[in-house]
C-alpha positions as semicolon CSV with decimal commas, in nm:
position;residue;x (nm);y (nm);z (nm)
1;M;0,130;-7,268;-1,630
2;K;0,297;-6,964;-1,798
3;K;0,611;-7,058;-1,591
4;I;0,609;-7,420;-1,694
5;L;0,552;-7,294;-2,071
6;Y;0,845;-7,068;-2,035
7;L;1,080;-7,330;-1,916
8;F;0,966;-7,577;-2,173
9;L;1,041;-7,320;-2,447
10;L;1,382;-7,247;-2,290
11;T;1,473;-7,612;-2,297
12;I;1,377;-7,634;-2,655
13;L;1,579;-7,332;-2,743
14;C;1,883;-7,475;-2,548
15;Y;1,859;-7,801;-2,750
16;S;1,789;-7,652;-3,084
17;C;2,153;-7,486;-3,103
18;S;2,334;-7,758;-2,912
19;D;2,448;-8,123;-2,951
20;K;2,583;-8,287;-2,640
21;T;2,877;-8,506;-2,699
22;D;3,092;-8,640;-2,396
23;G;2,909;-8,371;-2,196
24;Y;2,989;-8,072;-2,417
25;I;2,735;-7,854;-2,558
26;V;2,820;-7,763;-2,919
27;F;2,721;-7,402;-3,023
28;E;2,598;-7,433;-3,385
29;T;2,756;-7,133;-3,557
30;N;2,465;-7,081;-3,806
31;E;2,184;-7,138;-3,534
32;S;2,029;-6,775;-3,460
33;S;1,880;-6,920;-3,128
34;C;2,258;-6,971;-3,005
35;W;2,354;-6,627;-3,032
36;N;2,298;-6,239;-3,016
37;I;2,497;-6,064;-3,292
38;Q;2,653;-5,715;-3,284
39;G;2,821;-5,550;-3,574
40;Q;2,941;-5,706;-3,903
41;V;2,928;-6,078;-3,842
42;E;2,908;-6,355;-4,076
43;R;2,777;-6,716;-3,998
44;S;2,795;-7,034;-4,162
45;E;2,759;-7,387;-4,081
46;K;3,127;-7,413;-4,024
47;E;3,229;-7,068;-3,849
48;I;3,149;-6,739;-3,732
49;V;3,360;-6,445;-3,862
50;L;3,369;-6,113;-3,677
51;K;3,467;-5,895;-3,976
52;G;3,512;-5,556;-3,811
53;N;3,584;-5,363;-3,507
54;K;3,301;-5,386;-3,216
55;S;3,160;-5,688;-3,386
56;K;3,060;-5,946;-3,147
57;A;2,900;-6,285;-3,113
58;I;2,742;-6,338;-2,785
59;T;2,583;-6,666;-2,657
60;T;2,233;-6,689;-2,535
61;T;2,294;-6,896;-2,242
62;S;2,509;-6,837;-1,926
63;Y;2,741;-7,053;-1,739
64;R;2,931;-7,048;-1,413
65;D;3,183;-7,331;-1,391
66;F;3,287;-7,474;-1,735
67;I;3,527;-7,575;-1,995
68;L;3,482;-7,365;-2,307
69;E;3,685;-7,508;-2,592
70;F;3,705;-7,344;-2,973
71;E;3,946;-7,278;-3,242
72;C;4,021;-6,934;-3,381
73;K;4,199;-6,779;-3,681
74;T;4,320;-6,427;-3,685
75;S;4,401;-6,209;-4,003
76;P;4,711;-5,994;-3,972
77;D;4,674;-5,708;-3,739
78;A;4,359;-5,866;-3,598
79;I;4,326;-5,820;-3,195
80;G;4,010;-5,967;-3,020
81;G;3,909;-6,157;-2,708
82;V;3,679;-6,380;-2,554
83;V;3,496;-6,270;-2,226
84;F;3,316;-6,518;-1,988
85;H;3,090;-6,426;-1,699
86;S;2,969;-6,113;-1,899
87;N;2,632;-5,966;-1,884
88;G;2,651;-5,958;-2,292
89;Y;2,597;-5,584;-2,331
90;D;2,920;-5,410;-2,169
91;S;3,149;-5,688;-2,191
92;Q;3,452;-5,487;-2,108
93;K;3,324;-5,411;-1,752
94;R;3,187;-5,745;-1,624
95;G;3,373;-6,062;-1,631
96;Y;3,701;-6,178;-1,736
97;E;3,849;-6,172;-2,088
98;V;4,115;-6,391;-2,262
99;L;4,307;-6,191;-2,539
100;I;4,358;-6,278;-2,888
101;N;4,658;-6,121;-3,054
102;N;4,895;-6,333;-3,290
103;N;5,081;-6,021;-3,421
104;Q;5,450;-6,010;-3,386
105;E;5,443;-5,622;-3,329
106;S;5,525;-5,501;-2,977
107;E;5,266;-5,210;-2,990
108;E;5,023;-5,456;-2,820
109;W;5,252;-5,679;-2,638
110;R;4,996;-5,876;-2,464
111;K;4,943;-6,198;-2,676
112;T;4,688;-6,481;-2,713
113;G;4,613;-6,668;-2,389
114;S;4,664;-6,351;-2,176
115;L;4,378;-6,304;-1,876
116;S;4,364;-5,947;-1,958
117;A;4,467;-5,707;-1,678
118;I;4,511;-6,009;-1,425
119;R;4,787;-6,211;-1,597
120;N;4,929;-6,072;-1,916
121;Y;5,142;-6,258;-2,131
122;G;5,408;-6,151;-2,388
123;K;5,508;-6,442;-2,613
124;C;5,334;-6,530;-2,929
125;L;5,254;-6,902;-2,937
126;S;5,059;-6,930;-3,249
127;E;5,043;-6,741;-3,595
128;N;4,787;-6,545;-3,801
129;D;4,619;-6,727;-4,063
130;T;4,634;-7,057;-3,883
131;W;4,361;-7,217;-3,676
132;V;4,461;-7,255;-3,300
133;K;4,276;-7,455;-3,026
134;M;4,215;-7,259;-2,716
135;R;4,051;-7,378;-2,396
136;I;3,930;-7,179;-2,102
137;E;3,849;-7,363;-1,760
138;V;3,651;-7,223;-1,468
139;E;3,608;-7,417;-1,166
140;G;3,549;-7,252;-0,832
141;S;3,772;-6,970;-0,786
142;N;4,037;-7,105;-1,041
143;I;4,072;-6,978;-1,396
144;K;4,304;-7,194;-1,641
145;V;4,384;-7,081;-2,023
146;H;4,535;-7,292;-2,278
147;V;4,668;-7,194;-2,615
148;G;4,730;-7,507;-2,840
149;D;4,940;-7,728;-2,635
150;Y;5,047;-7,466;-2,393
151;W;4,890;-7,399;-2,043
152;V;4,937;-7,034;-2,020
153;V;4,730;-6,907;-1,723
154;D;4,675;-7,072;-1,380
155;Y;4,512;-6,792;-1,171
156;S;4,291;-6,822;-0,841
157;Q;4,085;-6,525;-0,748
158;P;4,155;-6,434;-0,384
159;K;3,887;-6,339;-0,133
160;N;3,972;-5,969;-0,173
161;P;4,107;-5,929;-0,515
162;Y;4,276;-5,603;-0,600
163;R;4,076;-5,439;-0,900
164;Q;4,135;-5,083;-1,022
165;N;3,805;-4,892;-1,092
166;E;3,854;-4,963;-1,444
167;Y;3,846;-5,340;-1,369
168;K;3,620;-5,347;-1,067
169;G;3,372;-5,591;-1,254
170;R;3,648;-5,838;-1,357
171;L;3,530;-6,086;-1,090
172;L;3,387;-6,438;-1,115
173;S;3,022;-6,482;-1,118
174;K;2,821;-6,620;-1,397
175;G;2,726;-6,496;-1,735
176;V;2,741;-6,544;-2,129
177;F;3,044;-6,583;-2,343
178;V;3,129;-6,292;-2,573
179;F;3,350;-6,343;-2,882
180;A;3,457;-6,005;-2,984
181;N;3,694;-5,815;-3,240
182;Y;3,861;-5,491;-3,146
183;S;4,024;-5,432;-3,492
184;E;3,933;-5,413;-3,872
185;A;4,099;-5,754;-3,960
186;P;3,863;-6,052;-3,934
187;I;3,873;-6,311;-3,659
188;A;3,710;-6,639;-3,732
189;F;3,587;-6,906;-3,477
190;R;3,472;-7,265;-3,518
191;N;3,408;-7,589;-3,331
192;I;3,273;-7,406;-3,023
193;K;3,166;-7,611;-2,739
194;V;3,126;-7,595;-2,363
195;K;3,124;-7,838;-2,104
196;P;2,929;-7,714;-1,781
197;L;3,077;-7,818;-1,458
198;D;2,910;-7,857;-1,122
199;A;2,955;-7,540;-0,963
200;I;3,180;-7,573;-0,662
201;P;3,267;-7,327;-0,370
202;F;3,515;-7,068;-0,409
203;N;3,855;-7,199;-0,264
204;K;4,056;-6,928;-0,168
205;T;4,344;-7,114;-0,005
206;D;4,569;-7,139;-0,316
207;A;4,525;-6,767;-0,424
208;I;4,788;-6,513;-0,395
209;N;4,695;-6,232;-0,147
210;E;4,677;-5,927;-0,361
211;D;4,641;-5,675;-0,079
212;N;5,033;-5,581;-0,126
213;D;5,089;-5,765;-0,450
214;E;5,271;-5,528;-0,690
215;F;5,244;-5,767;-0,991
216;I;4,869;-5,747;-0,995
217;R;4,896;-5,361;-0,982
218;L;5,137;-5,371;-1,280
219;H;4,924;-5,600;-1,475
220;Q;4,622;-5,358;-1,444
221;K;4,835;-5,080;-1,561
222;N;4,910;-5,297;-1,862
223;F;5,279;-5,277;-1,771
224;P;5,493;-5,506;-1,948
225;L;5,623;-5,768;-1,696
226;F;5,939;-5,944;-1,867
227;D;6,251;-6,079;-1,698
228;T;6,481;-6,156;-1,971
229;N;6,770;-6,280;-1,795
230;I;6,721;-6,635;-1,632
231;Q;6,945;-6,934;-1,643
232;L;6,821;-7,297;-1,596
233;V;7,028;-7,423;-1,307
234;D;6,966;-7,636;-1,005
235;S;6,565;-7,611;-0,933
236;L;6,486;-7,375;-1,222
237;T;6,415;-7,622;-1,478
238;P;6,180;-7,556;-1,794
239;D;5,870;-7,696;-1,642
240;S;5,918;-7,495;-1,304
241;M;5,966;-7,162;-1,536
242;D;5,643;-7,258;-1,704
243;S;5,468;-7,288;-1,349
244;L;5,608;-6,951;-1,245
245;T;5,473;-6,811;-1,573
246;R;5,121;-6,944;-1,515
247;K;5,113;-6,820;-1,151
248;Y;5,254;-6,464;-1,182
249;G;5,203;-6,364;-1,536
250;I;5,548;-6,276;-1,583
251;T;5,699;-6,341;-1,936
252;Y;6,030;-6,494;-1,869
253;G;6,343;-6,512;-2,092
254;V;6,571;-6,794;-2,047
255;V;6,924;-6,763;-2,189
256;A;7,194;-6,994;-2,322
257;L;7,540;-6,902;-2,215
258;C;7,728;-6,859;-2,542
259;G;8,081;-6,788;-2,577
260;T;8,450;-6,940;-2,613
261;N;8,458;-7,060;-2,249
262;S;8,093;-7,100;-2,191
263;A;7,864;-7,389;-2,199
264;I;7,776;-7,362;-2,575
265;S;8,052;-7,243;-2,839
266;T;7,919;-7,412;-3,150
267;D;7,655;-7,413;-3,376
268;K;7,544;-7,764;-3,309
269;Q;7,540;-7,692;-2,948
270;V;7,303;-7,412;-3,005
271;D;7,070;-7,660;-3,199
272;E;7,095;-7,917;-2,928
273;W;6,994;-7,641;-2,644
274;F;6,687;-7,546;-2,853
275;D;6,598;-7,918;-2,885
276;R;6,596;-7,933;-2,493
277;V;6,395;-7,616;-2,419
278;G;6,231;-7,487;-2,722
279;N;5,872;-7,571;-2,664
280;H;5,798;-7,380;-2,345
281;L;5,630;-7,060;-2,232
282;F;5,949;-6,875;-2,201
283;L;6,129;-6,647;-2,440
284;L;6,468;-6,789;-2,562
285;G;6,785;-6,556;-2,565
286;M;7,132;-6,568;-2,616
287;K;7,364;-6,431;-2,350
288;A;7,684;-6,367;-2,526
289;E;8,006;-6,400;-2,314
290;G;8,372;-6,292;-2,422
291;S;8,466;-6,057;-2,665
292;G;8,512;-6,297;-2,960
293;W;8,143;-6,464;-2,917
294;Q;8,038;-6,331;-3,247
295;N;8,287;-6,543;-3,454
296;L;8,170;-6,849;-3,316
297;F;7,816;-6,881;-3,450
298;S;7,657;-6,858;-3,790
299;Q;7,421;-6,598;-3,853
300;K;7,137;-6,865;-3,883
301;S;7,219;-6,982;-3,524
302;V;7,191;-6,623;-3,366
303;D;6,883;-6,552;-3,548
304;R;6,703;-6,836;-3,378
305;F;6,727;-6,643;-3,051
306;D;6,456;-6,397;-2,964
307;Y;6,706;-6,136;-2,843
308;V;7,085;-6,133;-2,767
309;L;7,210;-6,006;-2,417
310;T;7,560;-5,929;-2,325
311;D;7,712;-5,743;-2,027
312;A;7,965;-5,455;-1,974
313;L;8,252;-5,670;-1,979
314;T;8,200;-5,797;-2,335
315;W;8,034;-5,502;-2,506
316;T;8,271;-5,368;-2,757
317;E;8,260;-5,168;-3,070
318;S;8,214;-5,470;-3,281
319;V;7,959;-5,663;-3,049
320;G;7,716;-5,668;-3,322
321;Q;7,354;-5,786;-3,264
322;T;7,301;-5,706;-2,895
323;N;6,957;-5,607;-2,777
324;I;7,014;-5,575;-2,417
325;V;7,323;-5,490;-2,215
326;S;7,369;-5,578;-1,850
327;N;7,570;-5,532;-1,533
328;L;7,609;-5,153;-1,588
329;N;7,716;-5,005;-1,256
330;F;7,668;-4,660;-1,367
331;L;7,570;-4,490;-1,698
332;T;7,776;-4,227;-1,868
333;E;7,639;-4,000;-2,163
334;E;7,844;-4,196;-2,387
335;I;7,705;-4,520;-2,293
336;I;7,358;-4,381;-2,311
337;T;7,428;-4,230;-2,649
338;A;7,560;-4,556;-2,778
339;C;7,237;-4,766;-2,639
340;V;6,992;-4,498;-2,795
341;E;7,182;-4,498;-3,142
342;N;7,233;-4,881;-3,170
343;Q;6,876;-4,960;-3,019
344;V;7,022;-5,156;-2,724
345;A;6,810;-5,177;-2,397
346;I;6,978;-5,138;-2,054
347;E;6,884;-5,404;-1,803
348;I;6,784;-5,314;-1,445
349;N;6,916;-5,569;-1,204
350;C;6,715;-5,702;-0,917
351;Q;7,004;-5,836;-0,699
352;D;7,281;-5,556;-0,753
353;K;7,028;-5,279;-0,771
354;I;7,192;-5,130;-1,081
355;P;7,197;-4,888;-1,264
356;N;7,095;-4,636;-0,968
357;I;6,766;-4,432;-1,003
358;Q;6,975;-4,122;-1,116
359;S;7,122;-4,296;-1,401
360;I;6,793;-4,454;-1,506
361;L;6,626;-4,122;-1,500
362;L;6,913;-3,961;-1,715
363;A;6,878;-4,262;-1,959
364;K;6,501;-4,246;-1,996
365;E;6,499;-3,889;-2,082
366;S;6,739;-3,988;-2,362
367;G;6,494;-4,238;-2,507
368;V;6,667;-4,557;-2,372
369;H;6,452;-4,863;-2,332
370;F;6,494;-5,092;-2,025
371;S;6,478;-5,451;-1,941
372;F;6,467;-5,643;-1,600
373;A;6,672;-5,917;-1,460
374;M;6,547;-6,118;-1,135
375;N;6,878;-6,300;-1,088
376;N;6,890;-6,660;-1,051
377;K;7,037;-6,625;-0,685
378;V;6,745;-6,413;-0,578
379;M;6,495;-6,640;-0,740
380;M;6,650;-6,965;-0,592
381;N;6,677;-6,803;-0,228
382;R;6,303;-6,710;-0,237
383;G;6,167;-6,987;-0,428
384;E;5,837;-6,883;-0,565
385;D;5,795;-6,568;-0,380
386;N;5,982;-6,369;-0,653
387;Q;5,895;-6,025;-0,606
388;L;6,096;-5,777;-0,812
389;D;6,172;-5,533;-0,525
390;Y;6,408;-5,312;-0,699
391;P;6,257;-5,284;-1,054
392;T;5,926;-5,232;-0,872
393;E;6,086;-4,937;-0,700
394;V;6,250;-4,804;-1,008
395;I;5,918;-4,826;-1,194
396;K;5,749;-4,619;-0,932
397;S;6,037;-4,347;-0,890
398;C;6,125;-4,306;-1,247
399;E;5,765;-4,324;-1,370
400;L;5,844;-4,601;-1,607
401;E;5,570;-4,662;-1,881
402;A;5,529;-4,952;-2,137
403;K;5,678;-4,738;-2,370
404;D;6,002;-4,749;-2,204
405;I;6,040;-5,126;-2,183
406;Y;6,221;-5,347;-2,443
407;I;5,968;-5,603;-2,573
408;P;6,150;-5,908;-2,702
409;L;5,954;-6,075;-3,000
410;A;5,900;-6,461;-3,020
411;K;6,017;-6,628;-3,334
412;I;5,751;-6,876;-3,421
413;N;5,950;-7,046;-3,711
414;R;6,311;-7,089;-3,580
């Protein structure tokens, strides 16, 4: 009898804080039975506001397979997260976390939509002080994350997932949702709803084997995985680049070839290029070719790009706004000094394996930042098996850390 009464009360509790619409259960933000609250949290009929560091709103119901939808609005400097399959008490140690960070600063380079420590993502897709819709889907062993109209993450947990000790509880199971704030700046949530799905067996066949996967190891060190020198040719289409981002968690930078004898040589052609490729997951870079490139484009056109990349053949004293220099076979003290003084990053090239490790060590000691380039030929030869062999070797041998990497900052309003 007591068991029946308990189940009856639990049913009343669930329905008192939710309305079912098209299979979705709505979490009423001002309904106390829906939430366990920690820290400074304000609730109203329309939204929940996490007002300070360590403030949390934790659902009272658990889910395994689901579609979770909500809107969030961040204040400047706010950083937070949404944890699922959590036990609700120590949300960092059990379950997966989707980060919320719409700040342009590079100190916390992982942006909104990152599946924290599993598939980190480095491009801002939304702004502070603006409501953005988000969706998290878990079905079997697969996790998908959407930010606005962008599908950011497509991760399948393998049979033997690699997890460092800090993340050993970051596994699929069942649990509550935790909406958390890790800053002193407020984060607001509204229109929170979940659609429970029938639990399906874990399907490991489409998962990447993580036994020897360097990417997942770098993700769990929160090492910035950026590839800033990709050209869209042949099978490398905008959609295929988005797919690679979702699969591997690499933040790619696609470059436009700009110069006198290049595909793009006018402001109008810059505008046309952005019209074609502007609404994707990758960063947008200008690859400046030829010594006179800076005379071809207005400042407005150059400023539309997230960064400017050029190589050693075009890098002159008047090069201007270069962020990255590539194809440096060796590094002299003069080149290293010039890069440091002008805040220019040096590219580590996967195909040509340049610069060599000794040069990189010398540049690192001087405070140079680095970027990575897969090279189109390597990517096309390997298809989606795009391991960054040489950069991975460099990271280990030179003990590179996140602070050594150049982080391009995406421009929301171009």
